[in-house]
Each structure stands twice: as C-alpha cells, then as structure tokens.
N, C-alpha and C positions, 0 to 999 in steps of 0.2 A: 413426439421427438422435438417438435418445434418449441415446446415448453422448456425442454432441457437446453436448447440452443439459446433461448431467451434468458434462462437462469445463468448460463455461462457468460452471456453478455453482461448481466447485472453483476456477477462476481468480478469480472474484469473491470467494470466501471468503479465498483467499490474499491478494488485494489489500486486503481489509478488515482482515485480521489484521495485515498489514504496517503499514497506516495507524494502527490502534489500538495495536499493541504497540511501535511505534517512533516514528512521527511524533507522535502525540497524547501518548504517554508522555513523550517528550522535552520537549514543551511544558509538560506538567503539572509535571515535575520542575524545569524552568526557572522556572516561576511560583512554585513552592514555595520555591526558593532565593531568588528576588528578594523574596518576602514576608518571609522570615527576615532578609534584609539590611535591609529597611525597618524591621522590628521592632528590630533591633540599633541602627540609627541613631536610632530614636525613643525607645528605652528603654535607654540605655547603662548605667545603674546596675544593671539586671537581669543584666548580664553581667560585672560587676566581680569576682565570685567566681572567674572563670576566670583572672584575672591575680593574680600574687603581689605585691600592693601592700602597703605599710606601712599601719599603722593610721590614719595621718593623711592618706593620699593617697586621692584620689577620682577615679574615671573620669568625665570630664565629657562626652566626645563620642566617638562612633565614626563614622568616615567610611570608607565602602567604595567603592572604584573598581572596580566589577565590569565584566567583559567576558566574556560567555558566548558563545562562538562557535556558529554554527549547526551543525546536524548535517552532517557532512562530505558533500560532493557525491559523493565516491567511494563512500561507503557507500550513500547513497540512490540513486545512479546505477545501482548493481548491481541493486538490487531493481527499479527502474523498467525497466531494460533486460530483466531476466528476465520481468517481467510483460508487457512489449510482445512479447517473443518468444513467450510462451504464447498471447497474443491473436492474433498473426500466424499461428501454426501452426493455431490453431482456425479462423480465417477461411479459410485455405487449404483446410483439411479440409472445411469446409462447402461451399466453392466446388467442390471436387472431387466431392463427393457430388452436388451439383446437376448437374454435367456428366455424371456417370455415369447419373444418373436420366434426363436428357434423351436421352442416347444410347440407353438401353434402350427408352424410349418411342418413339423414332424407329425403332429396329429392329423393334419390334412393329407399328408403323404400316406399315412396308415389307413385313413378313411378311403383314400383313392384305391389303395391296394385291396381293401376289403370289398369295395364296390366292383372291382375287376373280377373278383372271385365269383360274385353272384350275378355278374352280367349275363343276361339272357340274349342269346342270339338266335 
C-alpha cells in the first residue's frame, strides 16, 4: 500500500509541476507582455529610438491591437488526459488491493471455521 501512496504523491507532483511550469508560466508571460504593451502605449517617446525617424519627426502614439490566444487545448488536453489516466490506474490499483485483502481475510475466516470443526478436545 505504501507504493500506492508514493505513486499518488508522484502523480500530485507531476500535476503540480504541469500547472506551475506550463499554465502559470503561460499566464505570467502573457501578463508581462500585456504590461509592456501598456507601457509602450503610455510612453511612446521612450520607444522612438527604435524607429529610424528624421530629426524633426516625433513618435506621438503607439497603438497595439493585441490578441494573445490561449494555450492550445491540444497541448493542455494531452497533459490532462495523461494525468487522468495515471489517477484512474492508481484508483484501480487501490481497489484491486482492497479486493485482494478482503479475499485473503475471507479465506482465513473460512480456514478458522474449518479448524473449529475439526478441533479435538
């Protein structure tokens, strides 16, 4: 049973690592990009050096029409499916161990009953 508890811990660590390294990281990167876009729109003169403008030209405004798509469902779906498979296998294993334990206990009870029949006094 300890092996199944260890397996459950590994599954939870895998799930947490996926959430932190992919989902949360994607959100952090998206927020950072949006913050930079807002900074560009609020301070266009700070970015004028990036353009090759003549001396008398001035950058007055930057307007960004951003569309950052969500993390692809095919990508996240694979991880979610894999995690569910691991969890299902784990649950089936625990259920099987429970049935084996019950069967063994029942077998010992029956053996005890048989021994009581043949008990010599």
